[in-house]
C-alpha positions as CSV (number, residue, x, y, z in Angstrom):
1,M,-29.4,-19.2,-71.0
2,A,-31.4,-21.0,-74.2
3,L,-33.6,-18.5,-75.2
4,S,-35.6,-18.2,-78.8
5,P,-35.4,-15.6,-80.9
6,I,-39.2,-14.7,-79.9
7,D,-38.5,-14.2,-76.4
8,Y,-35.5,-12.0,-77.1
9,A,-37.6,-9.9,-79.4
10,I,-40.1,-9.6,-76.7
11,I,-37.1,-8.2,-74.5
12,A,-36.2,-6.1,-76.7
13,V,-40.2,-4.8,-77.5
14,Y,-40.6,-4.3,-73.9
15,F,-37.7,-1.5,-73.5
16,I,-38.0,0.2,-76.5
17,V,-41.7,0.8,-75.3
18,I,-40.3,1.2,-71.7
19,V,-38.3,4.4,-73.2
20,A,-40.8,5.8,-75.7
21,I,-43.0,5.6,-73.2
22,G,-41.1,7.3,-70.4
23,F,-40.3,10.3,-72.7
24,V,-43.7,10.8,-74.3
25,A,-44.6,11.8,-70.2
26,L,-42.4,15.1,-71.3
27,R,-45.6,16.9,-72.5
28,F,-46.9,16.1,-69.2
29,T,-44.7,17.9,-66.6
30,K,-44.9,21.5,-66.8
31,T,-44.5,22.4,-63.1
32,K,-42.9,20.9,-60.3
33,E,-45.8,19.3,-58.9
34,D,-46.0,17.8,-62.4
35,Y,-42.6,16.3,-61.9
36,L,-42.6,15.3,-58.5
37,V,-46.1,14.3,-57.4
38,A,-47.5,13.7,-61.0
39,G,-50.1,17.0,-60.4
40,R,-51.6,15.1,-57.4
41,R,-54.3,13.8,-60.0
42,L,-54.0,9.8,-60.6
43,S,-57.3,8.5,-60.6
44,F,-57.3,4.9,-58.4
45,P,-56.7,2.6,-61.3
46,L,-53.4,4.3,-62.3
47,F,-52.5,4.9,-58.2
48,F,-52.9,1.6,-57.3
49,G,-50.9,-0.1,-60.4
50,C,-48.3,2.2,-59.3
51,M,-48.2,1.5,-55.8
52,A,-48.0,-2.2,-56.9
53,A,-45.4,-2.1,-59.0
54,L,-43.5,0.6,-56.7
55,A,-43.7,-1.9,-53.6
56,L,-42.4,-5.3,-55.3
57,G,-39.0,-5.1,-57.2
58,G,-36.6,-7.6,-58.3
59,G,-36.0,-8.6,-54.8
60,S,-39.6,-9.4,-53.9
61,T,-39.5,-11.5,-57.3
62,V,-36.4,-13.1,-57.1
63,G,-35.9,-13.1,-53.5
64,S,-39.3,-15.0,-52.8
65,A,-38.4,-17.2,-55.5
66,E,-35.5,-18.3,-53.8
67,L,-37.0,-18.4,-50.2
68,G,-39.8,-20.7,-52.0
69,Y,-37.4,-23.1,-52.8
70,E,-35.5,-23.4,-49.7
71,Y,-38.7,-23.4,-47.3
72,G,-42.2,-23.2,-49.2
73,F,-44.7,-21.6,-48.1
74,G,-42.6,-20.3,-45.2
75,G,-41.0,-18.0,-47.9
76,V,-44.1,-15.8,-48.1
77,W,-43.1,-13.5,-45.5
78,L,-40.9,-11.5,-47.5
79,N,-43.6,-10.5,-49.6
80,V,-46.3,-10.6,-47.0
81,S,-44.5,-8.1,-45.0
82,I,-44.2,-6.0,-47.7
83,G,-48.3,-5.9,-48.0
84,C,-48.5,-5.8,-44.4
85,G,-46.7,-2.7,-44.4
86,L,-48.8,-1.1,-47.3
87,I,-51.9,-2.1,-46.0
88,L,-51.3,-0.1,-42.4
89,A,-50.0,2.6,-44.5
90,G,-53.4,2.6,-46.4
91,L,-55.3,2.4,-43.2
92,L,-53.0,4.6,-40.7
93,I,-51.7,7.7,-42.8
94,T,-53.2,8.0,-46.5
95,S,-56.2,9.6,-45.0
96,K,-54.4,12.3,-43.2
97,L,-51.2,12.7,-45.7
98,S,-53.9,13.7,-48.2
99,K,-55.2,16.8,-46.3
100,L,-51.3,18.5,-46.5
101,R,-49.6,19.8,-49.3
102,A,-46.3,18.1,-48.5
103,L,-43.7,16.3,-51.1
104,S,-41.5,14.5,-48.6
105,V,-41.3,12.8,-45.4
106,N,-39.0,14.9,-43.9
107,E,-41.6,18.3,-44.6
108,V,-44.4,16.6,-42.2
109,V,-41.4,15.9,-39.4
110,E,-40.5,19.4,-39.5
111,G,-43.9,20.5,-39.1
112,S,-44.0,18.7,-36.6
113,Y,-40.4,18.6,-34.6
114,G,-38.8,21.5,-36.2
115,P,-35.8,22.3,-38.9
116,T,-33.6,20.3,-36.7
117,A,-35.5,17.1,-36.5
118,R,-35.8,17.4,-40.5
119,L,-32.3,18.0,-40.7
120,F,-32.0,14.6,-38.6
121,S,-34.7,13.0,-41.0
122,T,-33.6,14.2,-44.2
123,V,-30.0,12.6,-43.8
124,L,-31.9,8.9,-42.8
125,T,-33.9,8.9,-45.2
126,L,-31.6,10.0,-48.0
127,V,-29.2,7.3,-47.1
128,Y,-32.4,4.9,-47.6
129,T,-33.8,5.7,-51.0
130,V,-30.2,5.9,-52.6
131,T,-29.0,3.0,-51.1
132,L,-32.3,1.6,-52.5
133,S,-31.7,2.4,-55.9
134,V,-28.3,1.2,-56.1
135,V,-29.4,-2.0,-54.8
136,Q,-31.7,-2.5,-57.8
137,V,-29.5,-1.2,-60.4
138,I,-27.4,-3.8,-59.4
139,A,-30.7,-6.1,-59.8
140,I,-31.3,-4.6,-63.2
141,G,-27.6,-5.7,-64.3
142,T,-28.0,-8.9,-62.8
143,I,-30.9,-10.0,-64.3
144,I,-29.7,-8.3,-67.9
145,N,-26.6,-9.9,-67.2
146,G,-28.0,-13.7,-67.0
147,V,-30.7,-13.2,-69.6
148,L,-28.9,-11.9,-72.4
149,G,-25.2,-12.9,-71.5
150,L,-24.0,-8.9,-71.4
151,D,-21.0,-8.2,-69.5
152,A,-22.3,-7.3,-66.3
153,T,-20.9,-3.7,-65.7
154,L,-22.5,-3.1,-69.6
155,S,-25.4,-4.4,-68.0
156,M,-25.6,-2.0,-65.3
157,V,-25.2,0.6,-67.5
158,A,-27.7,-0.4,-70.0
159,G,-30.8,-0.6,-67.7
160,G,-29.8,1.5,-65.0
161,G,-28.9,4.0,-67.5
162,I,-32.7,3.4,-68.9
163,V,-34.0,4.1,-65.9
164,I,-32.0,7.2,-64.6
165,A,-33.2,8.9,-68.2
166,Y,-36.6,8.5,-67.9
167,T,-37.0,9.8,-64.7
168,F,-34.9,12.4,-65.3
169,A,-37.3,13.1,-68.4
170,G,-40.6,13.6,-67.3
171,G,-40.0,13.0,-63.5
172,M,-43.5,11.0,-61.5
173,W,-45.5,11.1,-64.7
174,S,-42.7,8.8,-66.3
175,V,-42.6,6.8,-63.5
176,T,-46.0,6.5,-63.3
177,M,-46.6,5.8,-67.4
178,T,-43.9,3.3,-67.0
179,D,-44.9,1.5,-64.0
180,I,-48.4,0.8,-65.4
181,V,-47.0,-1.0,-68.0
182,Q,-44.5,-2.7,-65.7
183,F,-47.6,-3.6,-63.2
184,V,-49.4,-5.2,-66.6
185,V,-46.6,-7.4,-67.8
186,K,-45.9,-7.8,-64.4
187,T,-49.4,-9.6,-63.3
188,V,-49.9,-11.5,-66.7
189,G,-46.0,-12.7,-66.5
190,I,-45.2,-13.4,-63.3
191,L,-48.6,-13.6,-61.2
192,I,-50.4,-15.5,-63.8
193,L,-48.6,-17.1,-66.3
194,A,-45.4,-18.2,-64.7
195,P,-47.1,-20.5,-61.6
196,I,-49.7,-21.9,-64.1
197,F,-47.0,-23.0,-66.1
198,C,-44.7,-24.2,-63.2
199,L,-46.9,-26.5,-61.4
200,S,-48.0,-27.9,-65.2
201,A,-44.2,-28.8,-65.5
202,V,-44.7,-30.5,-61.7
203,G,-47.9,-32.5,-62.6
204,G,-50.2,-30.5,-60.8
205,W,-51.2,-29.2,-57.4
206,D,-51.7,-32.4,-56.2
207,A,-48.0,-33.8,-57.4
208,L,-46.6,-30.6,-56.2
209,T,-47.7,-31.2,-52.3
210,S,-47.1,-35.4,-52.4
211,Q,-43.3,-34.7,-53.4
212,L,-42.4,-32.0,-51.3
213,P,-41.7,-32.0,-46.9
214,A,-44.9,-31.5,-45.4
215,D,-43.2,-28.5,-43.4
216,F,-42.8,-26.9,-46.9
217,L,-46.6,-26.5,-47.0
218,S,-46.6,-24.6,-43.5
219,V,-45.6,-21.0,-43.7
220,G,-44.3,-20.9,-40.8
221,N,-41.3,-23.2,-41.8
222,M,-38.9,-20.6,-42.2
223,G,-38.9,-20.1,-38.0
224,F,-40.0,-17.4,-36.6
225,D,-36.9,-15.4,-35.9
226,K,-36.2,-15.1,-39.9
227,S,-40.2,-14.3,-40.3
228,F,-40.6,-11.8,-37.6
229,A,-36.9,-10.3,-39.4
230,Y,-38.7,-9.7,-42.7
231,I,-42.0,-8.3,-40.8
232,L,-39.4,-5.5,-38.7
233,L,-37.4,-5.0,-41.9
234,Y,-40.3,-3.9,-44.0
235,V,-43.5,-3.1,-42.1
236,P,-42.1,0.1,-40.3
237,G,-39.8,1.3,-43.6
238,L,-42.8,0.6,-45.5
239,I,-45.2,2.6,-43.1
240,I,-42.4,6.1,-43.4
241,G,-40.9,5.3,-45.9
242,Q,-40.1,8.7,-49.1
243,D,-41.1,6.3,-52.4
244,I,-43.9,5.4,-50.5
245,W,-45.4,8.4,-48.9
246,Q,-44.0,9.9,-52.5
247,R,-46.7,7.8,-54.5
248,I,-49.4,8.6,-52.1
249,F,-48.9,12.4,-52.5
250,T,-49.8,11.4,-56.2
251,A,-53.3,10.4,-55.8
252,K,-56.1,12.9,-56.8
253,S,-58.8,12.1,-53.7
254,E,-58.0,10.8,-49.8
255,K,-60.1,7.7,-50.6
256,V,-57.9,7.2,-53.8
257,S,-54.9,7.4,-51.8
258,K,-56.4,4.8,-48.8
259,V,-58.2,2.4,-50.7
260,G,-55.7,2.3,-53.8
261,T,-52.4,1.4,-51.2
262,I,-54.5,-1.4,-49.2
263,C,-55.4,-3.1,-52.5
264,A,-51.8,-2.7,-53.2
265,G,-51.2,-4.5,-50.0
266,V,-53.5,-6.9,-50.8
267,Y,-52.0,-7.4,-54.8
268,S,-48.6,-8.0,-52.4
269,I,-49.6,-11.1,-50.5
270,A,-51.2,-12.3,-53.5
271,Y,-47.6,-12.0,-55.3
272,A,-46.2,-13.4,-52.5
273,F,-47.8,-16.9,-53.1
274,A,-47.2,-16.8,-57.0
275,T,-43.2,-16.3,-56.2
276,V,-43.0,-18.9,-53.8
277,I,-44.9,-21.6,-56.0
278,I,-42.6,-21.2,-58.8
279,G,-39.5,-21.7,-56.1
280,M,-41.6,-24.2,-55.1
281,S,-41.9,-25.9,-58.6
282,V,-38.3,-25.6,-59.0
283,A,-37.4,-27.9,-55.7
284,V,-39.4,-30.5,-57.2
285,L,-37.7,-30.6,-60.1
286,M,-34.5,-29.6,-59.4
287,P,-33.8,-30.5,-56.1
288,A,-30.1,-29.9,-55.8
289,M,-29.1,-26.7,-57.5
290,A,-26.2,-25.0,-56.2
291,D,-27.8,-22.1,-55.8
292,P,-31.2,-21.1,-54.7
293,Q,-30.5,-17.7,-56.0
294,N,-31.3,-18.9,-59.3
295,A,-34.4,-20.8,-58.7
296,F,-36.2,-18.0,-60.9
297,V,-34.4,-17.5,-63.8
298,V,-34.1,-21.0,-64.6
299,G,-37.7,-22.3,-63.4
300,V,-38.3,-19.3,-65.9
301,T,-36.2,-21.3,-68.7
302,A,-36.8,-24.4,-68.2
303,F,-40.4,-24.9,-67.8
304,L,-42.3,-22.0,-69.6
305,P,-43.1,-22.3,-73.8
306,V,-41.2,-19.9,-75.9
307,G,-42.7,-16.5,-75.8
308,V,-43.9,-16.7,-72.3
309,R,-40.2,-17.1,-71.2
310,G,-39.2,-13.7,-72.9
311,L,-42.7,-12.2,-71.0
312,V,-42.2,-13.3,-67.7
313,L,-38.3,-12.5,-68.1
314,A,-39.5,-8.6,-69.2
315,A,-41.7,-9.2,-66.4
316,A,-38.8,-9.5,-63.8
317,M,-36.9,-6.7,-65.0
318,A,-40.3,-4.7,-64.8
319,A,-40.1,-5.3,-61.1
320,T,-36.6,-4.0,-60.8
321,M,-37.1,-0.9,-62.9
322,S,-40.1,0.2,-61.7
323,V,-38.8,-0.1,-57.7
324,S,-35.6,1.6,-59.5
325,S,-37.3,4.4,-60.7
326,G,-39.6,5.3,-57.7
327,T,-36.2,5.5,-55.3
328,I,-34.1,7.6,-57.8
329,L,-37.2,10.0,-57.9
330,A,-37.7,9.8,-54.0
331,A,-34.0,10.3,-53.3
332,S,-34.0,13.2,-55.8
333,T,-36.7,15.3,-54.2
334,I,-35.2,14.6,-50.8
335,A,-32.2,16.3,-51.9
336,Y,-34.0,18.8,-54.1
337,N,-37.1,19.9,-51.5
338,D,-35.4,18.8,-48.1
339,L,-31.4,20.2,-48.0
340,Y,-31.4,22.7,-51.7
341,C,-34.9,24.5,-51.2
342,R,-35.3,24.3,-47.0
343,F,-31.4,25.1,-46.4
344,V,-30.0,27.0,-48.8
345,A,-33.1,28.6,-51.2
346,R,-34.8,29.9,-48.5
347,R,-31.9,30.8,-45.6
348,R,-30.4,32.7,-49.0
349,H,-34.1,34.4,-49.7
350,G,-34.8,35.1,-46.0
351,S,-37.8,32.4,-46.0
352,D,-39.8,31.8,-42.7
353,P,-37.6,28.8,-41.6
354,R,-40.7,27.0,-40.0
355,A,-42.7,26.4,-43.4
356,G,-42.6,23.0,-43.0
357,A,-45.6,20.7,-44.0
358,R,-48.0,23.8,-44.2
359,R,-46.7,24.8,-47.6
360,D,-46.6,28.7,-48.7
361,Q,-47.9,29.2,-52.0
362,G,-45.3,32.3,-52.4
363,S,-42.4,30.5,-51.1
364,V,-38.7,30.6,-52.7
365,A,-39.1,27.2,-54.4
366,G,-42.4,28.7,-56.4
367,R,-40.8,32.5,-57.3
368,A,-38.8,31.1,-60.7
369,G,-41.7,30.2,-62.4
370,G,-42.5,26.7,-63.5
371,L,-40.1,26.2,-65.9
372,S,-37.1,26.9,-63.9
373,E,-38.3,24.6,-61.1
374,V,-38.9,22.0,-63.4
375,A,-35.0,22.4,-65.0
376,V,-34.0,22.6,-61.1
377,T,-35.6,19.2,-60.2
378,R,-34.6,17.9,-63.5
379,L,-31.1,18.4,-62.8
380,F,-30.9,17.0,-58.7
381,A,-32.6,13.9,-60.6
382,A,-29.3,14.0,-62.5
383,L,-27.0,14.0,-59.7
384,I,-29.0,11.6,-57.9
385,G,-28.8,9.0,-61.0
386,A,-25.1,9.3,-61.8
387,V,-24.4,8.9,-57.9
388,V,-26.5,5.5,-57.7
389,M,-24.9,5.0,-61.4
390,V,-21.3,5.0,-59.6
391,C,-22.1,3.5,-55.9
392,A,-23.8,0.5,-58.4
393,L,-20.6,0.0,-60.3
394,A,-18.3,0.4,-57.5
395,I,-20.1,-1.9,-54.7
396,N,-20.7,-5.6,-55.2
397,D,-22.7,-6.3,-52.2
398,V,-25.0,-3.8,-50.7
399,L,-27.2,-6.3,-48.8
400,V,-25.4,-4.8,-45.6
401,G,-25.8,-1.8,-46.8
402,I,-29.8,-2.2,-47.2
403,D,-29.9,-3.5,-43.0
404,I,-28.3,-0.6,-42.0
405,S,-30.5,1.9,-44.4
406,Y,-33.7,-0.1,-43.0
407,G,-32.4,-0.4,-39.3
408,Y,-32.2,3.6,-39.5
409,L,-35.2,4.7,-41.1
410,S,-37.1,2.2,-38.8
411,G,-35.1,2.2,-35.7
412,C,-34.6,5.8,-35.6
413,V,-37.7,7.7,-37.7
414,F,-40.8,5.2,-36.9
415,V,-41.5,6.2,-33.0
416,P,-41.5,10.4,-33.5
417,L,-43.3,10.1,-36.9
418,V,-46.0,8.1,-36.2
419,A,-46.4,9.7,-32.8
420,S,-47.3,13.3,-34.4
421,F,-50.0,10.9,-36.4
422,V,-51.4,9.2,-33.1
423,L,-50.9,12.5,-30.5
424,K,-53.5,15.2,-30.8
425,R,-50.8,17.6,-29.0
426,F,-47.2,16.6,-28.1
427,S,-43.2,17.9,-26.9
428,P,-41.3,19.5,-30.3
429,K,-38.5,18.6,-28.6
430,A,-39.4,14.7,-27.7
431,G,-39.4,14.0,-31.3
432,L,-35.8,15.4,-32.0
433,Y,-34.4,13.7,-29.0
434,A,-35.9,10.4,-30.0
435,L,-34.0,11.3,-33.6
436,G,-30.9,11.8,-32.2
437,L,-30.8,9.0,-29.6
438,S,-32.3,6.3,-31.4
439,A,-29.5,7.5,-34.0
440,V,-26.4,6.9,-31.4
441,T,-28.0,3.6,-30.4
442,V,-28.1,2.1,-33.4
443,T,-25.2,2.9,-34.5
444,A,-23.7,1.0,-31.2
445,A,-25.9,-1.9,-32.1
446,F,-24.9,-2.1,-35.0
447,V,-21.2,-1.6,-34.2
448,L,-21.7,-4.8,-31.4
449,L,-24.1,-6.7,-32.8
450,G,-23.1,-6.6,-36.3
451,T,-25.6,-5.5,-39.6
452,A,-27.5,-8.9,-39.6
453,S,-29.1,-8.8,-36.6
454,S,-32.7,-7.8,-36.7
455,L,-32.0,-6.5,-32.4
456,P,-30.5,-2.9,-33.9
457,I,-34.4,-2.2,-35.3
458,L,-36.1,-2.9,-32.1
459,I,-33.2,-1.3,-29.7
460,G,-33.6,1.9,-31.9
461,M,-37.1,1.8,-31.3
462,A,-37.2,1.2,-27.9
463,T,-34.6,4.1,-27.4
464,G,-36.3,6.3,-29.7
465,L,-39.8,5.4,-27.6
466,A,-38.1,6.3,-24.3
467,A,-36.3,9.8,-24.9
468,Y,-39.8,10.2,-26.5
469,V,-41.9,9.6,-23.1
470,V,-39.3,10.7,-21.0
471,V,-38.6,14.1,-22.6
472,S,-42.9,14.8,-22.6
473,L,-43.0,14.3,-19.4
474,I,-40.2,16.7,-18.6
475,D,-41.1,19.1,-20.9
476,K,-44.2,21.1,-20.8
477,T,-44.3,23.3,-23.9
478,R,-47.0,21.5,-26.1
479,T,-47.7,21.9,-29.8
480,D,-50.9,21.1,-31.7
481,S,-50.6,18.2,-34.3
482,Q,-50.4,19.6,-37.7
483,F,-52.8,16.7,-38.9
484,I,-55.8,18.1,-36.2
485,D,-55.2,21.5,-38.5
486,A,-55.5,19.9,-41.7
487,A,-58.1,18.1,-41.1
488,A,-60.0,21.5,-39.8
489,A,-59.4,23.1,-43.0
490,A,-60.8,20.2,-45.1
491,L,-64.1,20.4,-43.5
492,E,-64.1,24.2,-43.3
493,D,-63.1,24.1,-47.4
494,R,-66.3,21.3,-47.9
495,G,-68.7,23.7,-45.5
496,D,-67.5,26.7,-48.1
497,S,-67.8,24.9,-51.2
498,G,-71.3,23.7,-49.8
499,R,-72.5,27.5,-48.9
C-alpha cells in the first residue's frame, strides 16, 4: 500500500494520542463505579459520541463498504440494522434502566427471574462479549497489517495490546475519553471526507448513478433474506447487549440515556449510507476486484489525497478499537460482577442471594473500600484481555463464532428479558424455563441447520416465547416487575426533593 510519510505520521500521532488519553483517565478512576460505568455521570455530548463509537466497529466500516461494492444501496442493511437496534433500545429500555443501579444485563435478569436464571444469562452474555472482543482484535490486526505492512501476529499484538492496556488502566473513563477522540476522527474521516473524495474521483453523484446497474440504487437489492438476516442478527442483540447496556448505565440522567441512544441510532443510519457510497465508488472505478473485502482500503488509498488517507485509515482503526475496548470492559464486568461478586464473594461472606439488580450499598463488593474494588476490577479486565488476545492469536476465522454468540444471545435471552420490561407481573419460573429450553433448541438448530442460517435465532425466540407463555399459564406464582418498583421509588424521591 502506497502511503506518504505524512499519512504514516498522522497514523502514528493518532496512536500516541489514544494511548496518552487512555492513561490520563487514570486520575478519574477512584471507585468501582468510576471504573465500570464512568461514575454514571456522562452528559449528552460525551454519551452520544461514545455510544455511536461503540456501536460501529471495523465490520460496520469495512464490511459495509464491501456490501456497497457488491449490492449498492442494498448494503445499507448492516448498519441500518444497528441504527434500528439503538433507536429501539432508546425508546424501549433506557428510561427503565436509568432507574436501576445495575452494572450488567444479568443483574436485571436475576431481579426478575432469580439466581439460576442469572447464571444461565451470564454464561450466554459472557460468550457473546468475549467472542465479539476477539473479532475486533483480529480486525485491528488486519487493518494494521494492511496499512503498515507489519506481520499479522505482531499487528494483533500491537493494536490489541494498546486497547487492552488503556482499558485495564482506566476502565470506562479510558474507554470514554478515547471513544470521543475516535468518534470525532471517524465522523470527519469516514462520514464526511471519504464519501466526498470518492464521489469526486468518480465524477460526482450523477456519474456514479449513471455507471451503476439500476438495481444498485435500490435498498432492496440485497434481497429480503439477506437484509432480514442482518435485522435479526443485530436488532435484538443491540437491545439487550451488555456492551450497550453498560454504556447506557454511564449516562447522568434518563433523558441523556434516551436521547443519546436514539441519536446514536440515527448516526448509524447516516454512517450506513456513507460507507456504502465508498464501496459503490470503488465498484465504478475498479469493477473487477478479486476480493471485495478490500473495497474500503483500496478506495481510501486510491482516491483520497495525501493526509486525508492517513486520517481515514486512522478512523478505520478508531472504529475497531472503540468497539474492542467496550466489549472487553463488558466481558470483564460480567466476569467480575456476575460470577465473582455474585457467586463467589457474596456466598463466602453470607450475603443475601437475591440481591439482584436492587443493589445494597453495604454489599460484599463494597466492603473492601474503593481502592480494593478498583484493583479487583482491573484484575478481571487484565484476565479477560489476556483471554481475548490468546484467542485472537489462535483463531483465524471467528465469523462462525459471531453467528453462534448472537444466536444464543438473541435467541435465548431476548424474550424473557423484554418480557420483564413489558409485563407488570409475571411468573419467575417462566423466564428460567424460557432461557433453558431456548438454549437447547438453539443448540439443536445450529447442529442441524448450520451456523450460516438465521433460523436458529427465530427457533430460539419462538421456543422461548412458547415456554414463557405455557409456564405462565401453569404457574400461578407472580412477582411484581422491578421496573415498577424503580419507577415508584424515583417518583417518591422527586416528591421528597420537592418538599
